[in-house]
C-alpha positions, -999 to 999 in steps of 0.1 A, spaced: -221 -329 -171 -204 -323 -140 -194 -288 -128 -157 -277 -128 -141 -281 -94 -137 -250 -71 -102 -240 -65 -89 -219 -35 -72 -187 -40 -75 -151 -29 -86 -116 -40 -61 -95 -54 -80 -62 -54 -73 -47 -18 -49 -56 11 -75 -78 26 -68 -104 3 -100 -123 11 -100 -160 5 -119 -171 -27 -128 -202 -46 -129 -199 -85 -142 -223 -110 -122 -226 -145 -134 -235 -180 -112 -236 -210 -85 -218 -191 -104 -189 -177 -119 -180 -145 -158 -181 -149 -170 -180 -112 -159 -167 -81 -172 -170 -45 -160 -163 -9 -138 -193 3 -157 -205 38 -126 -227 48 -102 -194 46 -88 -191 82 -90 -153 80 -120 -141 57 -141 -172 65 -163 -169 33 -167 -132 33 -157 -114 -1 -171 -81 -14 -189 -75 -49 -154 -67 -65 -141 -100 -61 -169 -114 -82 -156 -96 -112 -121 -110 -110 -126 -128 -141 -120 -95 -159 -84 -94 -147 -75 -123 -171 -90 -105 -200 -60 -79 -202 -41 -80 -237 -13 -101 -228 24 -98 -236 39 -131 -245 73 -122 -256 99 -98 -245 95 -66 -263 124 -42 -273 120 -5 -283 129 1 -318 145 36 -328 113 47 -342 94 42 -308 75 11 -317 83 -25 -301 96 -57 -316 96 -91 -300 131 -107 -293 139 -141 -277 146 -145 -239 184 -151 -245 184 -118 -263 163 -99 -241 182 -111 -208 217 -106 -225 208 -68 -236 188 -59 -206 218 -71 -182 242 -52 -207 221 -21 -205 219 -20 -167 256 -27 -162 265 0 -187 249 24 -166 262 10 -134 295 10 -146 293 47 -161 276 64 -132 273 39 -102 247 15 -88 230 45 -72 220 60 -106 196 30 -113 162 31 -96 138 3 -88 102 8 -86 74 -15 -77 76 -54 -66 40 -58 -66 5 -46 -58 -22 -56 -36 -20 -94 -46 15 -100 -57 46 -98 -36 63 -129 -41 78 -121 -75 91 -87 -58 108 -109 -31 135 -117 -59 141 -83 -70 164 -77 -40 191 -99 -56 190 -81 -90 193 -48 -71 222 -61 -49 241 -73 -81 238 -37 -95 243 -18 -64 209 0 -64 203 21 -35 170 38 -40 136 20 -45 100 28 -40 65 17 -46 29 29 -41 32 32 -4 55 60 -7 28 81 -19 3 71 6 15 55 39 52 65 48 41 96 67 21 73 91 50 48 91 76 76 103 50 85 132 49 48 141 85 46 142 87 74 168 58 61 189 69 25 190 107 29 187 106 11 153 85 9 121 57 -12 135 24 -14 122 -12 -14 141 -42 -33 138 -77 -22 148 -103 -43 166 -137 -29 152 -154 -60 159 -154 -55 195 -148 -16 197 -174 4 214 -166 34 192 -152 30 156 -135 60 143 -127 64 105 -104 94 92 -102 102 58 -115 63 49 -146 49 36 -144 13 43 -178 7 28 -159 8 -3 -123 6 5 -123 -20 30 -92 -22 48 -102 -45 77 -116 -80 77 -155 -83 74 -157 -45 69 -195 -43 56 -208 -67 81 -186 -50 109 -199 -16 101 -237 -27 100 -232 -44 133 -219 -13 148 -243 10 133 -273 -14 146 -263 -13 181 -274 15 202 -245 9 230 -220 15 202 -210 46 177 -194 52 146 -177 84 140 -164 92 103 -143 123 96 -148 127 57 -154 157 34 -178 136 14 -210 118 29 -197 87 18 -214 53 23 -198 48 56 -207 84 67 -242 79 56 -242 52 86 -224 72 112 -236 86 147 -214 113 140 -203 126 106 -176 154 109 -178 167 72 -146 185 74 -136 209 47 -110 189 23 -75 194 35 -84 207 67 -82 174 87 -54 186 110 -73 215 122 -102 192 130 -79 167 148 -62 192 169 -97 206 179 -109 169 191 -76 164 210 -80 200 227 -115 191 238 -104 158 252 -75 177 272 -95 207 282 -125 185 295 -101 161 313 -111 129 293 -76 115 289 -65 84 305 -40 96 332 -33 63 346 -23 52 309 -4 82 302 15 75 337 24 40 334 27 34 297 40 64 280 67 91 281 69 128 271 29 131 274 31 164 292 47 180 261 18 169 239 -7 177 265 6 212 267 7 216 230 -31 209 226 -43 224 258 -42 260 243 -58 250 210 -88 275 202 -113 247 196 -138 271 181 -114 287 156 -99 254 147 -134 239 141 -142 270 121 -111 265 102 -122 229 96 -158 238 84 -174 217 113 -197 228 139 -178 231 173 -207 214 193 -208 183 169 -171 180 175 -174 183 212 -203 155 211 -180 134 190 -149 140 212 -168 131 245 -182 99 228 -148 89 221 -134 99 259 -164 80 274 -159 49 256 -146 17 271 -129 8 238 -121 29 206 -105 18 175 -95 42 149 -84 39 112 -70 63 90 -64 62 50 -56 82 20 -82 109 28 -57 125 52 -25 106 39 -26 125 5 -37 160 19 -20 190 35 -3 182 71 -6 146 61 21 134 86 7 158 111 -27 144 107 -14 108 110 2 119 143 -31 135 158 -51 106 147 -28 82 169 -28 107 197 -66 101 198 -61 68 209 -31 74 229 -45 99 253 -74 80 260 -55 48 268 -70 28 238 -42 5 231 -32 -32 235 -67 -38 248 -97 -57 235 -117 -33 211 -86 -11 206 -53 -6 185 -27 -33 189 7 -40 173 6 -73 151 33 -98 137 43 -101 101 51 -131 82 80 -112 66 94 -89 92 109 -58 74 97 -70 42 74 -43 31 87 -16 54 119 -10 71 122 -17 109 144 13 119 133 44 139 148 71 115 169 67 86 196 93 80 195 86 42 182 113 18 172 114 -17 195 124 -46 190 158 -61 161 167 -38 176 158 -4 142 145 10 137 116 37 139 81 27 112 64 50 109 27 53 133 23 28 114 41 3 121 71 -21 91 95 -18 74 87 -51 65 122 -59 100 133 -61 108 107 -89 107 132 -118 128 156 -98 155 130 -94 155 122 -133 148 155 -148 179 171 -136 216 180 -145 225 169 -109 254 142 -114 236 121 -88 204 119 -110 186 88 -120 198 76 -152 180 39 -154 151 23 -139 137 -11 -133 100 -12 -129 81 -45 -116 45 -51 -116 37 -13 -112 27 14 -134 38 49 -120 32 67 -152 -5 63 -144 -5 59 -107 18 88 -94 13 124 -96 17 143 -127 17 116 -153 30 141 -182 60 148 -163 63 111 -154 64 103 -189 89 131 -196 113 115 -168 109 78 -182 119 95 -219 150 110 -201 164 78 -187 192 62 -205 179 28 -201 145 12 -186 130 -23 -184 95 -29 -170 84 -63 -159 46 -70 -163 18 -89 -179 5 -63 -203 17 -32 -222 7 -7 -193 11 32 -199 47 27 -181 57 -2 -202 49 19 -232 77 42 -221 103 14 -215 135 4 -233 125 -33 -227 94 -52 -216 97 -85 -201 64 -106 -197 53 -124 -165 24 -146 -157 -9 -134 -141 -12 -136 -106 -35 -167 -110 -9 -186 -131 18 -190 -108 24 -196 -68 17 -159 -53 13 -143 -21 12 -110 -2 28 -99 29 -3 -76 42 -4 -99 74 -23 -71 93 -45 -88 118 -43 -94 157 -49 -112 178 -47 -143 151 -27 -132 119 -24 -151 87 -5 -161 58 -18 -174 23 5 -188 -5 -18 -191 -33 -15 -220 -56 -19 -216 -97 -54 -219 -107 -50 -215 -143 -23 -227 -167 4 -202 -178 7 -197 -215 42 -204 -231 64 -176 -234 63 -153 -199 88 -162 -173 79 -160 -134 99 -132 -116 117 -154 -97 134 -171 -130 136 -138 -147 157 -121 -118 178 -153 -115 188 -153 -152 195 -114 -151 216 -121 -117 235 -149 -135 241 -129 -167 256 -102 -147 280 -126 -132 271 -120 -98 263 -157 -90 283 -187 -101 281 -225 -100 307 -227 -74 287 -202 -51 259 -227 -50 278 -260 -54 260 -287 -30 231 -267 -21 207 -287 -46 219 -319 -30 215 -306 4 178 -297 -4 172 -331 -17 182 -344 17 154 -323 36 150 -288 51 171 -297 81 200 -306 61 196 -275 37 193 -252 67 227 -263 78 240 -261 44 227 -227 33 238 -212 69 274 -224 62 275 -213 28 263 -177 37 291 -176 65 316 -187 41 305 -162 12 288 -135 30 284 -115 -4 258 -142 -12 233 -128 16 223 -101 -10 216 -129 -34 198 -150 -9 164 -150 -25 178 -164 -60 202 -188 -43 169 -201 -26 150 -204 -57 180 -219 -77 189 -245 -50 158 -253 -28 132 -244 -54 137 -275 -76 131 -297 -45 98 -281 -35 66 -300 -43 40 -292 -71 62 -271 -90 62 -244 -62 100 -232 -68 89 -196 -67 80 -201 -32 116 -209 -21 123 -173 -8 96 -180 16 119 -204 35 140 -173 42 110 -154 53 96 -182 78 130 -184 94 133 -147 100 94 -148 110 103 -177 136 134 -158 149 115 -125 154 80 -141 169 89 -175 184 61 -176 212 38 -162 186 42 -191 163 43 -216 189 9 -204 202 -4 -209 167 4 -246 172 39 -248 155 68 -269 174 105 -266 173 134 -245 182 154 -221 159 156 -234 123 132 -264 130 106 -237 140 110 -217 109 110 -251 89 76 -262 103 63 -228 95 74 -230 59 63 -265 53 27 -255 68 26 -224 42 38 -244 15 13 -273 23 -20 -253 28 -35 -236 -5 -62 -220 16 -37 -205 41 -26 -207 76 -29 -190 110 8 -184 117 7 -164 149 -16 -160 178 -9 -134 205 -24 -116 236 -24 -80 241 9 -79 263 27 -88 233 25 -50 221 42 -42 250 70 -69 248 77 -59 210 80 -22 221 104 -30 249 125 -49 225 131 -17 207 131 9 234 144 4 269 114 21 287 90 -1 271 68 29 267 52 49 239 70 81 232 40 106 224 63 136 218 74 144 182 90 179 184 89 185 147 51 177 144 43 193 178 59 227 162 37 221 130 7 218 151 17 252 170 21 270 135 -15 260 124 -33 290 136 -12 312 116 -15 294 85 -32 315 55 -64 305 45 -66 320 9 -82 302 -21 -69 309 -56 -96 327 -75 -87 308 -107 -91 273 -91 -119 280 -66 -128 242 -62 -110 214 -46 -105 183 -65 -103 149 -47 -83 128 -74 -87 90 -67 -120 84 -50 -128 46 -42 -160 36 -60 -176 2 -67 -161 4 -102 -128 15 -93 -95 -5 -85 -59 -5 -93 -47 -4 -129 -45 -42 -131 -84 -41 -139 -80 -25 -175 -110 -41 -191 -139 -12 -188 -165 -37 -190 -158 -50 -155 -177 -19 -141 -213 -25 -136 -221 11 -131 -202 46 -136 -187 34 -166 -168 65 -176 -160 77 -140 -183 106 -132 -171 140 -120 -190 143 -88 -203 175 -75 -227 190 -49 -262 204 -61 -251 240 -53 -219 240 -75 -238 224 -104 -266 249 -102 -241 278 -102 -225 262 -134 -259 255 -149 -250 219 -149 -272 187 -146 -268 151 -143 -252 136 -173 -241 167 -188 -202 171 -196 -180 191 -179 -140 201 -181 -119 200 -151 -90 222 -151 -61 222 -128 -26 240 -132 -15 206 -148 -41 201 -171 -79 197 -183 -100 167 -190 -137 166 -198 -162 141 -180 -198 133 -176 -213 150 -143 -230 133 -115 -248 155 -91 -246 142 -57 -257 148 -21 -226 132 -9 -205 165 -19 -200 196 1 -202 228 -19 -166 236 -36 -157 200 -34 -156 178 -68 -142 142 -70 -128 119 -97 -124 81 -92 -90 61 -94 -85 34 -117 -97 49 -149 -83 63 -180 -65 32 -190 -57 20 -226 -75 -14 -234 -72 -25 -268 -67 12 -282 -98 26 -263 -93 49 -233 -122 49 -208 -126 77 -183 -101 104 -168 -68 93 -157 -68 114 -124 -28 119 -126 -32 138 -158 -44 168 -137 -23 163 -102 12 177 -96 40 163 -76 50 198 -64 24 198 -38 36 173 -12 40 169 25 72 183 39 80 153 61 72 122 41 69 137 5 34 124 1 14 142 -26 -18 160 -18 -43 142 -41 -69 148 -22 -69 187 -25 -61 196 -60 -69 233 -68 -93 231 -97 -122 247 -116 -150 231 -137 -163 245 -167 -193 234 -189 -179 213 -218 -183 232 -251 
C-alpha cells in the first residue's frame, strides 16, 4: 500500500513560519517534516511543528452560534447570522458612531489572509480603532524604530554572520524568532572567535550556552542597558566615523550616557559590574554585532526605553547595514501589519493614550469599555484572536465583553472570548484554506509563502473573505453597480483587470476602503485552484512592486508598474512552497531611510526617552512586602504556544505548566519538586505544581503561556492572565508588564 503524498505547507506556531510537508490520512494530518524545498527554511523545523496534528483536534464550530437570553448558544443559519450581525453592528454605528465599534485580531502567527478582508468591513462601519497582540508586545519598539528611521520600518538581524550575537529578554532556543535558530546558536557557541551575550533574569537554554550571561534582576533591564552604553562611551568604544557620517543628534545621546554611574546601575540591575564591562568590551571590539530583543524587555518596566537603549548598542558601535549586523528589510505587504508613519497624533478614547502603528494599546481595552464616557466602546468584532485569555487581567476583559452592547467573534472553536460574544461565526482551520502571513522579516533575501489547503474543509464554516463580503453586502456598502464589468475584466487577464480596477477606483474612490472585498468578489472567481481568498494579495503585490521595484527585479521578476506587480502576484499564486520575492544589498537600508528623511541619516536622539533615562537613578527601589516575589507570566517552554493549540495532549512534558522557582525560594517556603503551591497577586490566586529549577534566580518565579484553556470541558494548567493587571503598563506604548508581576507563593493547603 502506497504512502499518502507529502503536501507542502508551513508551520503556524511562530513568526518564522518554517516550510513543512504534511501527510494526510482520512482527512487529518498524521505526519509532519521540514520542507527541504522551502526557499527560506530549507528543511529546518523545530520539534513543535511535529505536533501540529493536535491543532486539528480542537472541538469545531460548524454553524453560526447565537447567544440566548439564558447565556447559552443556539445554532442559526448563515443568512440569519449575517442579517442579525450586520443589523447589530449597524445599530451601534447609527446610534453612537463607527468609533464606538472596536476591532481586535486579524490573525495570529500563521493566518493573516483572512484579516486582510476585515478592513472592508471596518470601512463600511466607520470603525476607527483596532488592535491585535502586537499592541501588548511590540509597539514600543515600533515607536522607537519610527524615530530612528523616519518611518515605522522593521529590522532584521544577521546572526549567521555576526561575530557577536546579543539577545535581550529573548530565549531563541525556545522562542526562535529568526531562521534556523538552534543550528545558528550551536555554531556561535562552538566558535572560539565568536561570542554569545544573553541578558535574561533566567538561566535559559540560550543563556546556558552564552559566553556572557548577564542575569539581570527582573524588570531592571534599562539599568543594565544604560550601563553597557556608558561603558562603550566612557571607554571610547564607539564608532565615531559611523556617527559622523551616518547619524544625527548623536552628541545628545553621548552626553546622556557619558555620566551614567556604571557601578550603581549594575548594582540596581543585579549584575556584576566587571562582567558587564567585559561584555561591553567584547561588543565594542567586534567586527560585527547583531542584537535581538523580545518580550522579556517588551513586557517589563521601561519597555520602550529598553528598546531604545538596545538599538543604541548597535547604533553607537556602527553595527548597521553591514554583513553580520542589523539591516532594514522589505515587506510583501508594506504597511500591512504596522503603520508607516513616524508619529501619530491619534489618541485613544477615554484614556487618551498613543495609538502606535494604528494599534490601540491592548492593555487599555477594558478601560475604554468600562466607562461612562460617551466615547467608550460599545461593540466589538474579534477575529481569529482570544483576547479574554491572552490580554492582561482576564477577569476584567470578561467584564468588558459582558458590558458591550453587541459583539461578534470569528473563530474555529468556542474560545474563551467566543464564550462571551453575542454571535460566533465559524471559519475553516489554517490548513483547510489558502492562507499566508506577512511576517516577511528577512534580509538580504526575503520570502513570501501562500499556503494551499492540505485538508478538506467541513461543510458549514465560511472562509473569512466570504464572511466579510456578505457582511459588507448586507450593510449596503457594496452594490452590483460598484463591481459591474470587473469580473469580465478578470476573465480577460491580469493586465485587463489592472486597468479596469484602477479606473473603477478613480471613478468611485469610496471603493478604496472596500478594495479587498472588491478583489475577492471580482478577481477571486478567476483565480485557479479555488484560490479566490488570495485575491487580496494582488493588491499587496502591486503595493510591494511600487515600494520595492529594484528589490523585486533583483529577485528575478520583470516588468514596470502594474506588470511587475502582476508578475509577483502570479509567482506567489503558483508556488505552494513559497517564493523569494526580494533581494537587496546593504545600501538598500540607507536608500529607504532617505525616502523618509531628507538627511538619509539615523536620528539617534529621542528626547522623551533621554529624559526617562536621566530619571532612572532617582527611581525608588522598594518592594511590596505583601508581594516579595516577581512573577514572569508567559514563559516560552517546549510545551507552550498560542491558544490555538488547545488539546493538552500535544505537550510531551510539563503537562500542567509548572510554577518554576529557585532552590533558595523553594527551601524558604518548604517546597520541593512536585509539591503544589498557590501563586497570589493583587489580581487573583491560582495553584500549580512546583518545579525547583537552577534556571531561576532567587526572588523570581515563572509560569508558561498557552495554558489554562478549556478543552472539552477540562481546563489544564493556569491561564497566566488570571493573575496579571492591565494597570501596570508602559507610559509610552501602554504595553503591560507581564514579566514583572508582584507576587507571593504559599504552600497549597
